[in-house]
Structure formats: structure tokens, C-alpha cells
Short mmCIF file of the C-alpha atoms (twelve columns), coordinates in Angstrom:
data_MODEL
# 
_entry.id   MODEL 
# 
loop_
_atom_site.group_PDB 
_atom_site.id 
_atom_site.type_symbol 
_atom_site.label_atom_id 
_atom_site.label_alt_id 
_atom_site.label_comp_id 
_atom_site.label_asym_id 
_atom_site.label_seq_id 
_atom_site.Cartn_x 
_atom_site.Cartn_y 
_atom_site.Cartn_z 
_atom_site.pdbx_PDB_model_num 
ATOM 1  C CA . MET A 1  -29.468 -26.433 32.275  1 
ATOM 2  C CA . LYS A 2  -29.870 -27.566 28.720  1 
ATOM 3  C CA . ASN A 3  -29.237 -25.577 25.539  1 
ATOM 4  C CA . LYS A 4  -31.831 -24.212 23.578  1 
ATOM 5  C CA . LYS A 5  -31.196 -23.551 19.907  1 
ATOM 6  C CA . SER A 6  -32.496 -20.879 17.972  1 
ATOM 7  C CA . LYS A 7  -34.721 -22.192 15.254  1 
ATOM 8  C CA . ILE A 8  -34.895 -20.304 12.164  1 
ATOM 9  C CA . SER A 9  -36.308 -20.523 8.654   1 
ATOM 10 C CA . PHE A 10 -34.598 -20.622 5.602   1 
ATOM 11 C CA . ALA A 11 -36.010 -17.332 4.270   1 
ATOM 12 C CA . GLN A 12 -35.314 -15.737 7.708   1 
ATOM 13 C CA . ALA A 13 -31.390 -16.560 6.995   1 
ATOM 14 C CA . LEU A 14 -31.510 -15.092 3.602   1 
ATOM 15 C CA . GLN A 15 -32.572 -11.864 5.322   1 
ATOM 16 C CA . LEU A 16 -29.555 -12.208 7.669   1 
ATOM 17 C CA . ILE A 17 -27.076 -13.594 4.857   1 
ATOM 18 C CA . VAL A 18 -27.916 -11.519 1.635   1 
ATOM 19 C CA . PRO A 19 -27.270 -7.729  2.757   1 
ATOM 20 C CA . TYR A 20 -23.762 -9.059  4.357   1 
ATOM 21 C CA . ALA A 21 -23.011 -10.810 0.959   1 
ATOM 22 C CA . LYS A 22 -23.910 -7.919  -1.036  1 
ATOM 23 C CA . GLY A 23 -21.915 -5.686  1.006   1 
ATOM 24 C CA . LYS A 24 -18.780 -7.906  0.595   1 
ATOM 25 C CA . VAL A 25 -19.603 -8.767  -3.075  1 
ATOM 26 C CA . ILE A 26 -19.946 -4.818  -4.065  1 
ATOM 27 C CA . GLU A 27 -16.319 -4.473  -2.140  1 
ATOM 28 C CA . GLN A 28 -14.651 -6.607  -4.300  1 
ATOM 29 C CA . ILE A 29 -16.545 -5.463  -7.585  1 
ATOM 30 C CA . LYS A 30 -14.730 -1.719  -6.892  1 
ATOM 31 C CA . ALA A 31 -11.367 -3.665  -6.549  1 
ATOM 32 C CA . VAL A 32 -12.155 -5.909  -9.876  1 
ATOM 33 C CA . SER A 33 -13.439 -2.920  -11.641 1 
ATOM 34 C CA . VAL A 34 -10.315 -1.271  -12.196 1 
ATOM 35 C CA . ILE A 35 -8.358  -3.743  -13.309 1 
ATOM 36 C CA . VAL A 36 -11.009 -5.197  -15.676 1 
ATOM 37 C CA . ILE A 37 -11.801 -2.073  -17.175 1 
ATOM 38 C CA . TYR A 38 -8.138  -1.123  -17.604 1 
ATOM 39 C CA . LEU A 39 -7.743  -4.905  -19.136 1 
ATOM 40 C CA . VAL A 40 -10.581 -3.890  -21.909 1 
ATOM 41 C CA . LEU A 41 -9.601  -0.748  -23.273 1 
ATOM 42 C CA . PHE A 42 -6.013  -1.999  -23.341 1 
ATOM 43 C CA . GLN A 43 -7.269  -5.197  -25.548 1 
ATOM 44 C CA . LEU A 44 -9.287  -2.985  -27.713 1 
ATOM 45 C CA . LEU A 45 -7.402  0.133   -27.869 1 
ATOM 46 C CA . ILE A 46 -3.597  -0.722  -27.704 1 
ATOM 47 C CA . LEU A 47 -3.815  -4.367  -29.256 1 
ATOM 48 C CA . ARG A 48 -7.034  -3.384  -31.369 1 
ATOM 49 C CA . LEU A 49 -7.987  -6.947  -30.919 1 
ATOM 50 C CA . PRO A 50 -11.964 -7.495  -30.339 1 
ATOM 51 C CA . ILE A 51 -13.185 -9.495  -26.876 1 
ATOM 52 C CA . GLN A 52 -13.935 -13.005 -28.542 1 
ATOM 53 C CA . GLN A 53 -16.095 -15.349 -26.006 1 
ATOM 54 C CA . ALA A 54 -17.454 -12.446 -23.723 1 
ATOM 55 C CA . GLY A 55 -19.525 -14.630 -22.004 1 
ATOM 56 C CA . ILE A 56 -16.941 -17.039 -20.804 1 
ATOM 57 C CA . ILE A 57 -15.074 -14.022 -19.666 1 
ATOM 58 C CA . THR A 58 -18.120 -12.656 -17.557 1 
ATOM 59 C CA . LEU A 59 -18.316 -15.405 -15.723 1 
ATOM 60 C CA . GLY A 60 -14.848 -15.627 -15.134 1 
ATOM 61 C CA . ILE A 61 -14.817 -12.268 -13.675 1 
ATOM 62 C CA . VAL A 62 -18.226 -12.678 -11.413 1 
ATOM 63 C CA . LEU A 63 -16.511 -15.834 -10.334 1 
ATOM 64 C CA . VAL A 64 -13.686 -14.398 -9.278  1 
ATOM 65 C CA . VAL A 65 -15.441 -11.388 -7.775  1 
ATOM 66 C CA . ILE A 66 -17.286 -14.569 -5.671  1 
ATOM 67 C CA . GLY A 67 -13.873 -16.205 -5.192  1 
ATOM 68 C CA . LEU A 68 -12.490 -12.956 -4.033  1 
ATOM 69 C CA . ALA A 69 -15.219 -11.806 -1.621  1 
ATOM 70 C CA . PHE A 70 -15.096 -15.790 0.221   1 
ATOM 71 C CA . PHE A 71 -11.216 -15.304 0.492   1 
ATOM 72 C CA . ILE A 72 -10.936 -11.897 2.283   1 
ATOM 73 C CA . ASP A 73 -14.079 -12.645 4.892   1 
ATOM 74 C CA . GLY A 74 -12.110 -16.002 5.707   1 
ATOM 75 C CA . LEU A 75 -8.681  -14.091 6.049   1 
ATOM 76 C CA . ASN A 76 -10.882 -11.550 7.834   1 
ATOM 77 C CA . LEU A 77 -12.339 -13.931 10.435  1 
ATOM 78 C CA . GLY A 78 -9.044  -16.387 10.573  1 
ATOM 79 C CA . VAL A 79 -6.299  -14.460 10.545  1 
ATOM 80 C CA . MET A 80 -7.002  -10.713 11.836  1 
ATOM 81 C CA . PRO A 81 -8.591  -10.562 15.125  1 
# 
């Protein structure tokens, strides 16, 4: 008997992936936000330095959140049964 492959469209694939990925990214935002808030407050209140290049810093934080989401998901799939 020949295996039948399920064919789904790109839109259907997105409907499956987006809710899953959204939940994973939100978990990482919650984890990273505490550290980011602490560092921002420390720089502004203790060091009394302005935040320069906020756009680049924001991009870096977004990339960290996405990278952590991929890492934790890979860790869950590969290491933890």
C-alpha cells in the first residue's frame, strides 16, 4: 500500500503554525522583559545615561526573543522526552 501525503496550502500551514509560534514567543517576551526593564531602569536612574541607538537595541531584543523561542522549542523536542 502506498503512503498518501496530505497536501495543505501555505495559508493552512500558517493557520497551524502561527498560534503555536505566538505562544512560544509570548513566553520568551515574559522571560526577557524583566531583564530588559531592569537594565533600562539601571541605565536611566543609576548611571544617568541616555539610551542611544534605541532602534538597534530594540532589534537586538526582538532577535533574542525569537532565538530563545527556537532554542527552547528545540531543547524540548531534542532533549526532554
